[in-house]
C-alpha positions in Angstrom: 0.0 0.0 0.0 2.8 2.4 0.8 4.3 1.8 -2.6 1.0 2.5 -4.2 0.5 5.7 -2.3 4.0 6.8 -3.3 3.1 6.1 -7.0 -0.1 8.1 -6.7 1.7 11.1 -5.0 4.4 11.1 -7.7 1.6 10.9 -10.4 0.0 13.9 -8.9 3.2 15.9 -9.2 3.8 14.8 -12.8 0.3 15.7 -13.8 0.7 19.1 -12.2 3.7 19.7 -14.3 1.7 19.3 -17.5 -1.2 21.3 -16.3 0.6 24.2 -14.7 3.1 24.5 -17.5 0.3 25.1 -19.9 -0.7 28.2 -17.8 1.1 31.4 -18.0 15.4 12.0 11.6 16.3 14.1 8.8 16.0 17.6 10.2 17.9 19.4 7.4 16.8 20.8 4.1 17.3 18.8 1.0 20.6 19.4 -0.8 20.4 21.8 -3.8 21.1 20.1 -7.1 20.7 22.9 -9.7 19.5 26.4 -9.1 16.8 27.8 -11.4 18.0 30.7 -13.7 17.2 34.3 -12.8 13.8 35.4 -13.8 14.7 39.0 -14.4 14.3 40.4 -10.9 17.3 41.9 -8.9 19.2 38.9 -7.9 21.3 40.7 -5.3 20.2 41.5 -1.7 21.8 43.6 1.1 24.4 41.9 3.3 23.0 41.2 6.8 24.3 39.7 10.0 22.6 36.3 9.8 23.3 35.5 13.5 21.9 38.8 14.9 18.6 38.5 16.9 15.6 39.4 14.8 11.8 39.2 15.3 9.4 38.8 12.4 5.6 38.8 12.1 4.1 35.6 10.7 0.5 35.6 9.4 -1.7 32.8 8.0 -5.4 32.0 7.7 -7.3 29.0 9.1 -9.2 27.5 11.9 -8.2 26.5 15.5 -6.7 23.2 14.4 -4.6 24.8 11.7 -3.4 27.5 14.2 -2.2 24.8 16.5 -0.4 22.9 13.7 1.3 26.0 12.4 2.4 27.1 15.8 4.1 23.7 16.1 6.0 24.3 12.9 6.9 27.8 14.1 8.2 26.3 17.4 10.3 23.8 15.5 11.8 26.6 13.3 12.6 28.7 16.4 14.3 25.7 18.0 16.6 25.4 14.9 17.1 29.2 14.6 17.3 30.6 18.2 18.2 34.1 17.0 14.8 34.4 15.1 11.6 35.0 17.1 8.3 34.5 15.3 5.3 36.7 16.3 2.2 34.7 15.1 -0.9 36.4 13.6 -3.4 33.7 12.8 -7.0 34.6 11.7 -9.9 33.2 9.7 -9.9 33.2 5.9 -12.2 36.2 5.5 -10.6 38.2 8.3 -7.1 37.5 6.9 -7.8 39.2 3.6 -9.7 42.1 5.1 -6.8 42.6 7.5 -4.1 42.3 4.9 -5.8 44.8 2.7 -5.7 47.4 5.5 -2.2 46.5 6.6 -0.7 46.6 3.1 -2.3 50.0 2.4 -0.3 51.5 5.3 2.9 49.5 4.6 2.4 47.2 7.6 1.9 43.8 5.9 3.3 40.9 7.9 7.0 40.0 7.2 6.0 36.4 6.3 2.5 35.8 4.9 0.2 33.4 3.1 -0.7 34.4 -0.4 -3.2 33.0 -2.9 -3.0 33.2 -6.7 -6.4 34.7 -6.8 -5.0 37.9 -5.2 -1.3 37.8 -6.0 -1.3 40.1 -9.0 -3.0 42.8 -6.9 -0.4 42.6 -4.2 2.5 42.6 -6.7 1.0 45.7 -8.4 0.8 47.5 -5.1 4.5 46.6 -4.4 3.6 44.6 -1.3 5.4 41.3 -2.2 9.2 40.9 -2.3 10.8 39.3 -5.3 12.3 36.0 -4.2 14.8 35.3 -7.0 17.8 36.5 -4.9 17.0 34.1 -2.1 16.5 31.3 -4.6 19.8 32.1 -6.4 21.9 32.0 -3.2 20.1 28.9 -1.9 18.4 30.4 1.1 15.2 29.1 -0.5 16.0 25.8 -2.2 13.8 25.0 -5.2 16.0 22.3 -6.7 13.4 19.6 -5.9 10.4 21.6 -7.2 9.1 21.0 -10.7 9.4 24.0 -13.0 5.6 24.1 -13.1 5.4 24.4 -9.3 8.0 27.2 -9.4 6.1 29.0 -12.2 2.9 28.8 -10.1 4.5 31.5 -7.9 5.7 33.8 -10.6 4.1 37.0 -11.9 5.5 38.6 -15.0 8.4 36.2 -14.9 9.5 37.1 -11.4 9.2 34.7 -8.5 7.1 36.3 -5.7 5.7 33.2 -4.0 6.6 29.6 -3.0 4.0 26.9 -3.3 2.6 25.5 0.0 1.2 22.5 -1.8 -0.8 21.4 -4.9 -4.5 20.8 -4.6 -8.0 21.1 -6.2 -11.5 21.7 -4.8 -14.1 19.2 -3.4 -17.6 19.0 -2.0 -17.3 17.3 1.4 -20.3 15.1 2.1 -21.5 13.9 5.5 -22.5 10.4 4.2 -23.8 9.4 7.6 -26.2 12.3 7.9 -27.7 11.6 4.4 -28.0 7.9 5.2 -29.8 8.6 8.5 -32.2 10.8 6.5 -32.7 8.1 3.9 -31.5 10.4 1.2 -29.4 9.5 -1.8 -25.6 10.0 -1.4 -24.1 11.7 -4.5 -21.7 9.8 -6.7 -18.2 11.1 -7.3 -19.4 12.3 -10.7 -22.6 14.1 -10.0 -24.4 17.1 -11.7 -26.1 20.3 -10.7 -29.4 18.6 -11.4 -28.5 15.9 -8.9 -27.8 18.6 -6.4 -31.3 20.0 -6.8 -32.9 16.5 -6.7 -31.0 15.3 -3.6 -31.6 18.7 -2.0 -35.4 18.5 -2.6 -35.5 15.0 -1.2 -33.5 16.1 1.9 -35.8 19.1 2.4 -38.9 16.9 2.5 -37.4 14.6 5.1 -36.0 17.4 7.2 -39.4 19.2 7.2 -41.1 15.9 8.3 -38.6 15.7 11.2 -39.3 19.3 12.2 -35.8 20.4 11.3 -36.6 23.7 9.6 -33.2 25.1 10.5 -31.3 22.4 8.5 -30.5 22.2 4.8 -28.6 20.1 2.3 -25.5 22.4 2.0 -24.3 25.9 2.4 -25.2 28.7 -0.1 -22.1 29.1 -2.3 -23.5 31.7 -4.5 -20.9 34.3 -3.4 -17.9 32.0 -3.8 -16.1 33.3 -6.8 -13.8 30.3 -7.0 -16.7 27.9 -7.1 -18.4 30.1 -9.8 -15.1 29.6 -11.7 -16.1 25.9 -12.1 -19.5 27.0 -13.5 -17.8 29.4 -16.0 -15.3 26.7 -17.0 -18.1 24.2 -17.5 -19.6 26.7 -19.9 -16.4 26.7 -21.9 -15.0 29.9 -20.4 -13.1 30.9 -17.3 -12.9 33.9 -14.9 -10.2 35.7 -17.0 -8.7 35.8 -20.4 -5.0 35.6 -21.0 -4.9 39.4 -21.6 -6.6 40.1 -18.2 -10.2 40.7 -19.2 -13.4 39.1 -17.9 -13.9 35.8 -19.8 -17.4 34.8 -18.7 -20.6 36.4 -20.0 -23.5 38.1 -18.2 -25.6 35.0 -19.1 -23.1 32.8 -17.3 -23.3 34.9 -14.2 -27.1 35.4 -14.4 -27.7 31.6 -14.7 -25.4 31.0 -11.7 -27.3 33.5 -9.5 -30.6 32.1 -10.7 -29.7 28.6 -9.8 -28.7 29.5 -6.2 -31.9 31.6 -5.9 -33.9 28.5 -6.9 -32.0 26.4 -4.3 -32.7 29.0 -1.6 -36.4 29.4 -2.5 -36.8 25.6 -2.4 -35.0 25.2 1.0 -32.0 23.3 -0.4 -29.6 25.9 1.0 -30.1 28.3 3.9 -32.0 31.6 3.8 -30.1 34.8 3.4 -30.0 35.7 7.1 -28.6 32.4 8.1 -25.9 32.6 5.4 -24.9 36.0 6.7 -24.9 34.8 10.3 -22.5 31.9 9.5 -20.4 33.8 6.9 -17.4 34.2 9.2 -17.9 31.2 11.5 -14.9 29.0 12.4 -14.9 25.4 11.2 -16.1 24.3 14.6 -19.1 26.6 14.5 -19.9 26.1 10.8 -23.2 24.8 9.6 -21.9 21.3 8.7 -20.0 21.0 12.1 -23.2 21.9 13.9 -25.1 19.2 11.9 -27.3 21.7 10.1 -26.0 20.8 6.6 -24.6 17.7 5.0 -22.3 19.2 2.5 -19.8 22.0 2.1 -17.3 23.1 -0.6 -13.7 22.9 0.7 -10.1 22.4 -0.4 -9.5 18.6 0.1 -6.6 19.3 2.4 -9.1 20.4 5.0 -10.7 16.9 5.0 -8.9 15.9 8.2 -10.0 19.1 10.0 -13.6 18.4 9.2 -13.2 14.8 10.2 -11.9 15.9 13.6 -14.9 18.3 13.9 -17.3 15.4 13.0 -15.6 12.3 14.6 -18.7 10.1 14.5 -19.6 10.8 10.9 -18.4 9.1 7.7 -17.2 11.9 5.4 -16.6 11.4 1.7 -15.3 13.8 -1.0 -16.9 14.2 -4.4 -16.3 16.6 -7.3 -18.1 19.9 -7.6 -21.3 19.2 -9.6 -20.9 19.2 -13.3 -23.0 19.8 -16.4 -23.8 16.7 -18.4 -22.8 18.3 -21.7 -20.4 20.8 -20.2 -16.6 21.2 -20.1 -14.4 20.1 -17.2 -14.4 22.6 -14.4 -11.4 21.2 -12.4 -8.0 22.9 -12.4 -4.9 22.7 -10.2 -5.0 25.0 -7.2 -2.8 25.8 -4.3 -1.8 28.5 -1.8 1.7 30.1 -1.4 4.1 31.7 1.0 5.3 35.3 0.4 7.5 38.0 2.0 6.7 41.7 2.6 8.7 44.1 0.5 8.3 46.8 3.1 10.2 45.2 5.9 13.9 45.3 6.7 16.6 43.2 5.0 17.2 41.3 8.2 13.5 40.4 8.5 13.3 39.5 4.8 16.1 37.0 5.2 14.5 35.5 8.3 11.3 35.1 6.5 13.0 33.5 3.5 14.6 31.0 6.0 11.2 30.2 7.4 9.8 29.5 3.9 12.7 27.2 3.2 12.2 25.4 6.5 8.5 25.1 6.0 8.5 23.5 2.5 11.9 21.7 2.5 12.6 20.1 5.8 11.5 16.8 7.3 11.0 18.5 10.7 8.3 20.7 9.1 6.8 18.2 6.6 6.2 15.6 9.2 3.9 18.1 10.9 2.6 20.0 7.8 1.9 16.9 5.8 -1.1 17.5 3.4 -2.5 20.6 5.2 -2.2 22.7 2.0 -2.1 19.9 -0.5 0.5 17.5 -1.9 4.0 19.0 -1.2 5.6 20.7 -4.2 9.0 19.3 -3.1 9.3 15.8 -4.6 11.9 14.7 -2.0 9.4 15.6 0.7 6.7 13.6 -1.1 8.9 10.6 -0.8 9.6 11.3 2.9 5.9 11.8 3.6 4.6 8.5 2.0 5.2 6.2 5.0 3.6 8.7 7.4 0.2 8.8 5.7 -2.8 7.6 7.6 -6.2 6.6 6.1 -7.5 10.2 6.0 -4.2 11.3 4.3 -4.7 8.5 1.7 -8.3 9.7 1.1 -6.9 13.2 0.3 -4.3 11.9 -2.0 -6.8 9.6 -3.7 -9.2 12.5 -4.3 -6.5 14.9 -5.6 -5.1 12.3 -7.9 -8.5 11.6 -9.4 -9.3 15.3 -10.0 -5.9 16.2 -11.3 -6.2 13.4 -13.9 -9.2 15.3 -15.4 -8.2 18.9 -14.6 -7.4 21.3 -17.5 -5.2 24.5 -17.6 -6.5 27.8 -16.3 -5.4 31.4 -16.5 -3.6 33.4 -13.7 -5.8 36.1 -12.2 -4.8 39.7 -13.3 -4.3 42.8 -11.3 -7.7 43.8 -9.8 -8.8 40.2 -9.2 -9.2 40.8 -5.5 -11.5 43.8 -6.2 -13.5 41.7 -8.6 -13.8 38.9 -5.9 -15.2 41.5 -3.5 -17.6 42.8 -6.1 -18.8 39.3 -6.8 -19.5 38.7 -3.1 -21.4 42.1 -2.8 -23.6 41.4 -5.8 -24.3 37.8 -4.7 -25.4 39.2 -1.3 -27.8 41.6 -3.0 -29.3 38.8 -5.0 -29.7 36.8 -1.8 -31.6 39.6 -0.2 -33.7 40.2 -3.4 -32.1 43.6 -4.0 -31.1 42.5 -7.5 -32.6 40.0 -9.9 -30.2 37.3 -11.2 -30.4 38.9 -14.7 -29.5 42.4 -13.4 -26.8 40.9 -11.2 -25.2 39.2 -14.2 -25.1 42.3 -16.3 -23.8 44.5 -13.4 -21.1 42.0 -12.5 -19.6 41.7 -16.0 -19.8 45.5 -16.6 -18.3 46.6 -13.2 -15.8 43.7 -13.1 -14.4 44.7 -16.5 -14.2 48.3 -15.4 -12.1 47.3 -12.4 -9.7 45.3 -14.6 -9.5 48.1 -17.1 -8.6 50.6 -14.4 -5.8 48.3 -13.1 -4.2 48.1 -16.6 -3.6 51.9 -16.5 
C-alpha cells in the first residue's frame, strides 16, 4: 500500500507539471542540485548579520486546528534558529484578507504571509510582495526539488514572488452518515447540478417531516467566486482571459445566481439571514459541524480538519457538480508563501529562511503533511509517504482523481481581489432580493471589466 501511495503522489506531481506549465530523523533541508535561472528580478540582496537577533511577524489563515499545527511548525523553526523570534498572527480566511488589505495599504503587511494566486497580482502591483529570486539564487530558498511548473505557479510577469505550499484542487465534502440517516441519496463522485437539486429537494422533505426547519442540504455558495469559476469553465470559459479581461458572459453569471436563488427558494440551501450569520464562522461553528447541513465546498486538504470536527460521521469527497454536456471545471490550485517588500533586509532574510524550513525540511513536513495539498518538493513527497494515515490517503486519492481530469487555467490579473469582493457584494444583493439574477449578471460583468481596465492603466 505504501508503494501504491508513493506512486499516486508522484503521479499527482507529474500531472501538475503538464497542467501548470500550460498556464502562464532528517532535520535538514534537501541538498540543492541545480539552481533555477534568474527570472529578471534583482538577484542581489543587502548583506546582513545572519546571526543577529531578529523578530518577524508571521501571518496565516485557518481555523483553530490549523493555528495549533502552524504554531508547532513555528516552534520547530525557532528551535533550529534561536536568533529568530516569530510573532504569530493567525486569523480566519475572511478576516485574513480584510486585515491584509488594510495592513498593506499602510505599509504594515506581515513579514511572512500566506498568499493566494487569486489575489497575487494585486499585491504585486501594489508593491507589497518581495521578489524572491535573490533568495533562490543563493540557496536560502531551495527549489531544486520543485518542478518548473510548481515554481512557475508562484511567478508574476516572470518574477518569483511566491513559493507553493502544496498542490490541490477543490471538493464537496459530504456527510454520508447524515444523508443515510435521513434516507437520502448519497451523491456519486461524478454528479451534476441537477443531482444537487434533486437530492436537496429530497432532503428538504425529510428534514421538514422531522421538524428540522433550520437544517439544509448544503451551504449557499452563490458568493464563492472560486466555485463560480467551475461554473464558468463548465460553460467553456473561465474567470479571466490571457490578456486580463473578464472571460465569462453576463448570461453565465445570471444563470449562476438564478440557480442558487432557486435552491434558496426551495430550501435546499439556507435563507439569506442564516448565510450572513455563518459567513465568518470558524470550522467548529460552521453549519456542517453543527449538523445543520450535510455538504460544504472545501479544499481537500481540509478533510482531516472536518473529520476531527465530526468524529462520529463518515465523510466522503466528491467533485463539484458538473453539467452533463459541459466542459471540465477542475483545475490545479494551491496557496503560497510570500514575504513583505516593506520590511527590513534582516526580516526578509529571516522570512526566507522560514519559507525554506516550512517546505523543504522533514522537521516541518512531518507536521505540515497535506495541510495545504500535496507537497511541491518531490523529495518531501517521498519522505511523507510512509507517514500517511487513512485520511491522508483519502486526500491523495481525491487529488489524484481530479488532477487526472483537470485542465489548464489562467492566472488572475491585477484587480482580481476587487472583482472577488464585487462578486460577493452582488451575490449578497441577490440573496436579499435587492437584485434580480439577470440584473446581477449584467452588473457583475460591466463593473468587473471596469475594475480590470482601471488596473491596466
